[in-house]
N, C-alpha and C positions, 0 to 999 in steps of 0.2 A: 484492403480492408482501411476504414480512417479511424487514425486515434487519437479517442475520446479521452483524457485525462482525468477531466473532474466532470460530475453531474448532480444535479440539487431533483430529487424526487421525495413524495411524498409514499409513507408507507402506513399500512395499517393492517395488527393481528385480529385475529376473528373473534367477533364479540362471542362471549358464554353462551350458552342453550339457556332456554326457562325452565325450571320448574315449573310441573303442575300438582293440581290437585286434584284428586280422584280417589274412591272410595270403590272397595271391593263391593263385586255385586255376586256371588258364588252362590249355590246351593248348600246349603245346612252352613250356612257363614251368617246367618241374618246380621249380626256384628262385627261385620268383618275390617272394619276401621278405615283410617288412610293408606292410600298406596301409591300416592302421586311420587316418581322417581324424578330422580337430580339431573338439569341440564349438562350435557355436555362442557370441557375443555375447550377455548376456541383456540384458534393453530396459532402459535408463534412463527416470526417472518426471522430468518435465520442465514444470514448471509457466512459461504461458505470458501475460501480460498482454492483456486482452481490454477493451477501452473501453466495449464492450456488455453486458458483464457489470458489476453494480451494486452487489451483494452476494454473500455466503460461504454462503447458505442451501445454492447445492444440495450441500455439502460437507458440512453439519450432519449427518445422518445416515448419510455412507459410514464401513463399516464398517472399512474398508481400502483404500488404494489398492496393486493390486500389477499390475506390469508382464508380462509373460510370458517363461520361462526360455527360454533359446537351443537351438535341436536338439541333439542328438547327432550324431558323427560316424557317418561312413559306410565300408564298405568302398570298394575301388578308388579309396584319396584322396579319397574327398568329406568334405568339412565338411559341420558342420552350417549352418542356416539362423541367420542372426543374427535375434533379436528386434526388431520396430521398439521406438521411443520410444513410451511412452504418456503425450498431451499431456493436462492439465488446462487449462483455461483460467480463471482467476482474475483478478479486479476487479483496476486499474491503480492503484497505493496498497497495494498488498499487501505488510506484510513477513513473513520465515519465519522463523521461529527454532527451533533443535532445543530440545524439550523437555529432554531430559536435559543437556543442558551449559548451556542459554542461550544459545549462541551464534549469531548471526544469520547464518543460510544466505545470504540475500538478500534483493532489495527491488527489488520492478519498482513503476517509474516509467512506462516507456514502453509504448504499444500496439505488440503483438507482441513484446517482449522477451522471450527465453526465458530460464532459469535451471534448472539440473543440478539435482535436489534430493536424489537419490540413485541412484547409478553401478550400472549391470546388472554381474555377475559376469562374470569370461573363463571363455571357454570351455576344457574338458580338453584337453590333446595327446594325438594317436592314436599308437600304439606308432610309426609310419613316423618321428617324432621321435627313437626312443631305438635305433634302428640303430647300431651300429658295427664296428670291424672285426673285436672278439672275440667279439661277440653280434648273429649276424647275424640273428635270430629271436628278437626281442625280443616278451615278452609284459607287456608292462607298459604302461600307458595312466594319463590321470589323470581323475579326476573335472573337472566344472563346478568351478568355485568360487561361492559363494553370493551372491549382491546384496544391496547394502546395504540395511540395515534400520533406520529410523528414527523417532522418533514425533515429528510437526513440528506446531507452535501459528503459523497464520495470524491475522496481524491486519492489519485493513482500516484503515488511514490516508487519508483523502480528500485527495486532491492538490488543493489549492484558492491562488488569488493571493489573495485575502483572505476572511479568516473573520468571520463577524459573532459578537459575545456579547450579553448584554444578560439580561435576565433573564426569564419567562415574561412574556407578552401586553405587551412594549414594540413589537412590529409590526415582527418579522423576519421572518417569513412572510411578510405584505404587502408589506415592504419591495423583498424577494428578487423577487417576482411584479410588482412594477413596473420595475425594473432588467432582469429578464430576461424569457425565456420558460417560466422553471420555475413549477411548477402546485403548490405546495405546499398542504396544508390547513390554512385559517384559518376560524377561532372566536375568539371573545369571554370564552373560558375557559382558566387556566393549565392548562401543559402539552400545549397543541394537537398542537405540533409533538413525533413520538415518535422521528422520524427523520433524520438531515442531509439537506438537499435543496442540487444543484448547479444554478448556473444561469451563463451567458455573461451578461457582462455586454460591449454594443456602442457605441462612441461614434461612429460612423457616420464616422470616421477612416481606419479601417481597423485600428484600435489595440482590443483588447479584452482583456478579463481573465474570471476566474473567480471567484466568488463563493459560498462554504460559509453554508447556515443551520443553525446549532448550534441544538438542543433550549436552551430556556432554561433557564439554569443560575442555582443559589439557595446561599444562605452553606452551607458547608461541602462544598459539589459535591470539591472536591478531597482528602476524607474519604470522598465516596459518596455525598453527599445526594442527595437528588432522582435525575437522571439521571447526575450524578457526574461521574467519575472516565471511565465511557464515550466519554462528547462530550468531554468536556476535551482527548483524546488528538488528535479529529479536526481538531484548530485547530492542533497541533502544526508541520503541513508549510506554513500559514499565511504567508506573508511580510509580509502588513501585517493588523492586526486594526484591525475596523471596531466600534467598543463604541457600542450605543443606549441610550439611555436615554430613558424619559417618565413621565408623571404616573400613576400608581397606576389601576386599575381605579376604585376610589371617589373618584377626583381628589386624594388626599395629593400630599404632594411629601416623597418621598422617593429625589429623584434622586441627590443625593449621599450620601447614606449608601449607596446602592444600587453607586454606581460603587465607591465606598472597598471597598466587601463583597467584588466582583467583583473588582478588580484584587488584592486581597488572597488569591483561593483564584487566581488564576495563578499570583501566586509563591509561593504555595503548593505549586502541583502542578508548576511548572517554570519555576525563575528566568530563562531566556536565552527562554522563551515571555513573558515579562512586559515584557520589553527589546524586543520588535519595535516598528517602527513601527506606532502607534495613532493613529486619527482616531475623535473623539467626534463623535457625533451625537444633536440634542434631538429626537427624532418626536413626530407629534399637534402640530404649534402652529397647526394649525387651530383646537383651541378653546385660548379664551380662557384660562383658569386656567394652561392649561402655557405658553403663550407668554410672558406676563407671569413665571413660574416659570421659565423658560430664561432670562432676564436675568442675574438673579442668580449661576444656576448657571455661566452661560460665563461670569461674571468670577472666581470660583472656581476653574473647571478651567483655562481658561488661564493663572493665576498658578503652575498644576504643571505650565505646559510642555505641556500639549495643545493643539490646534487643533479648534474646534469647527462643526457645521454644524447648522442647524436646518433641518429637513425636517419635511412629509408625507407620507406616504407613502400616504396614501388619495387626496388631492388632487393630488400630485404637484410640491406645491412644494417648493422648495431641490434637484429631483433631477438636476438637470442639473451644478450646483455641486459635488454630491456626487461624482457623477461624475469630472469632471474630477480633481478633489482625489486621489481615488482612484488612477486611474491614471496621476497623478505619484508615488504613493508606490509602487506598484507599477513603473514603470518605474526609477525608482531603487533598487527592491530585487534588480529582475532586474541592473540593470546591476554592484551593489556583489556579487552572486553569480558573472557573469561575469569579472570581477577576480577574484575568490578564487579561481577552476577555475584563470585563466591563471596567477596565481599559485602553486597548489599545483603545476602541471605544468610550470613553471620551475624550482623545487624540484625536484621529483624525475628532472626531464632532467640538473642540475648537480649532477652527482659530482665524486670527485678524479679529476684529470687524470693522464696517462700518467705514471709514475715517471723 
């Protein structure tokens, strides 16, 4: 299955049904009066989050999403049938923008979370609503109102507690396969990972967190180089960043320069993202040259204020320590997020008292 994380498509809610002008023609009721019913409500277009949907692929070639129109009114005071909402299931983590105005229509962050993106038109009134004491036989009725129509841009940003960062072939895919049950493609050539992968890490104590394996980034990614901006945005929701470094495939030690280059790309792309809690991990220390180079790298990185963990994703060395440190950072980030949310609620509730 192809991974599609951005789609632009038109949506059209259903038009309201038309009201009608009708008069009673029943025996023993020579002056039955108007009896035209109202048109039915047009169907809304509703996006619903679905954790079992992992890509926007199904929407990529859809020409238009269009809900049904409401039924027309009938005689004898019968109203038209309202159209049901058109439900479209999208991945959790989908942000919906209005393409014309740039407005954020909504952000789907939970499973089964509904979001009305286009409202159906109101049904027109039948002539029964226009009868007055001076006009007892009105021939006036209303057409249904058109449903809301807009062009939307859907952008999928993965929801994960920890985002993995690193150059191609530092071992991110191998690491997520060892930490979780995720099964990403693993090979010894650059850009093996072409799509993000999610994995759930369990510590065996009831605690768990979600890790996102982001395709390898290179210098210039914030300007679109390599896989660039398309995948940098997938780490924007991550509360914690795990920056993985390793010796090059040819054994060269460019870890410090690579770390600084990628840190610069984060700052260029999103200043707030660069300030997220970040743990640095040196991978492949089962190789003697890597262990020797890691000592000097650790000294310089710790001087910059980052914690460093030595691991080998291939042998499993250091993974327990890595999981413990990540879980502590995630727990702290969640606590701060809850505290911020409580403060926002408190500020919203506190308003001017009675005069």
